[in-house]
N, C-alpha and C positions, 0 to 999 in steps of 0.2 A: 278703437278702431282696430283694424286687424293687426294680427302678428307681424313683427318685422323680422327679416333675416338679420342676424348679427353682422353678416358680410355686407349688407346693403349700405351703400353711402349716399350721403346727401351733402347739402351745403350747410354750413354754419352761418348764422345771421346775427346783426346787431337788432336792437329794438326798432331800429328804422328800416329794417329789412335790407341792409347792405351786407353782401357776402364778405365772410371773413376767411372762408377756406372750406375744403372738403373734409368731411370726418364721416366715421362710420356711425350708424344709428346707435350702436352699443355705447361709444364714446360720448356722443351727444347727450343720451340719457344719464349715463354715469356722472358726467361733469356738469349737468344742468345747463347745457348750451342750447340756445335757440335754434331750431331747425323747423322745417315745413312739413305739415301734413295735410292731406286732402281727404275728405270724407264725403260721402253721398248719402244723402237721405233718400231712401228708395220707397217709391210709392207704386201702387198698381193702378189700373184704369179705374177702380172704384175709389180711389183716394185713400186706401189703407196704407198703413206703414209696415215696412218689412223690419222685423226684430229678429235677432238671432242670439243664441247662447253660444259662446266660445267653448271649444273643446277643452276637457279637463286636464290634458296633459300640456297645455300651452304654458310657457313660462310667465307670461304676463296677463294677469286678470283670468286665471282658468275658471271656467264655469260661470263667469259673469255674462249677463245679457248686454247687448249692445243695440243702440238706436244709431244706425248708420254703418256704413262699409267704408273702410279707408285705410290708409297707410301713408308712410313717409314718402315724400317727393324725392326722386332721385336727382342727381346733378343734371340740370338742363331740362328737367321734366316739369311741366306746368302742374299746378294744383289739379286742375281738371284731368290731366292725362294720368296723374298718380291716382285719383280717386276712381276713374273709369277702369284703369288696370286692375285695381283691387277688387272691383265688383267682379271683373271677369275671373280673376284667381279664386275668390272666395265664394261666389255665387254661380259661377258657371255660365253667366250670360254677358253679352256685350250691351253696353249702356253709353249713351252720351251724357256726360256730366255737364250741367249748366251751373256755373259760379253763381252763388246767392250772396255770400259775405264772407269776410275774414275777421278773426279777432286774435288777440293774444291770449292763448289758453294757458293758465297756470295750474290747471288741475292734472290729475294723473301721475305719470312717472317723472316728467320734467316739463318745463315750460316750452311752448312751441307755437309757431304760427298755425293756426287752424283755419283752413278754408272749407266752407260748407257748400256743398253743391246739391242739386237734386237731379233725380231721373225718374222716368217711369219705366218699371220693369215688366216683364210678362209675369202672370200670376205663378207660372211654373218655372222654378229655378232649379238648378242642380248644384247645391253647395258642396264644397270639398269637405269630406268627413274628417280630414285632418285637422280642419280649422274650425268647422262649425258642427256642433252637437244637435242643435235643434234650430228651426226657424218657423216663423208664422206671419201672417198678416193681421195687424190690428187696426181696428178703428181708433180715431183720436181718443175717444172716451176709454177705450180698452187700454190704449198706450198710457194715458194718465194713471189709471189705476196700477198697471204694471210697474211704472216708474216708483211708485210708493211702496209697492209690496215685494218686488223681485230685486235681486242684487245686480245692479247695472254697473258698467264701467264708470269711472269718475267723470267723464266729460259728456256722458249722455244726457243728462238733465240740462246742462247748459246749452248743448246744441239744440235739444228740443225746444226749450224756452226761447232762444234766439230765432230759431226757424220759424215758429208760430208768429212772434213779433214781426218778423220781417215779411212774412207772408200776409199778415193782416194790414201792414202799411209799407208796401215796397218803396214808396217815395222817400221814406225816411231811413231807408236802409243803412246808408252810410254813418248817420248819427247814432242810430240804435244798435247796430249790428256790428260795427267795426270796433 
């Protein structure tokens, strides 16, 4: 999900989501402390998925593709607020992020509570070139092929799989997706 400022602070959590204190994103990753991240699965009106490639100069996963746009939730910020903020910062458009599910993600740089939201975006977005090297709208079948052929961030496949499972059977979302 999106690059994080090392100065950005968020809350440190237990596995039961109890707040232990405020920490920097850098410390949370370095120490393997649980923190919160919100991500948006972005779709257009035709149902295609937005995929982007991270800029080569970024410190985390440079040049990797991502399914979803997101970042760490700040102190007092909801998952949805964090996800919507990141869409604005990275893609240059406003979005209303709708929470779909949360899970403890152990992939990537460090474990974190990951909330997956979705939003419908306009087809034309204005990505920040400091963060996004390329973007495109892919159909579900194109995205499935890309996930097998391109180098994605570690959590992209898990988010995609859970998103499709929850979309197929929303009534079982708490059991299958959390």
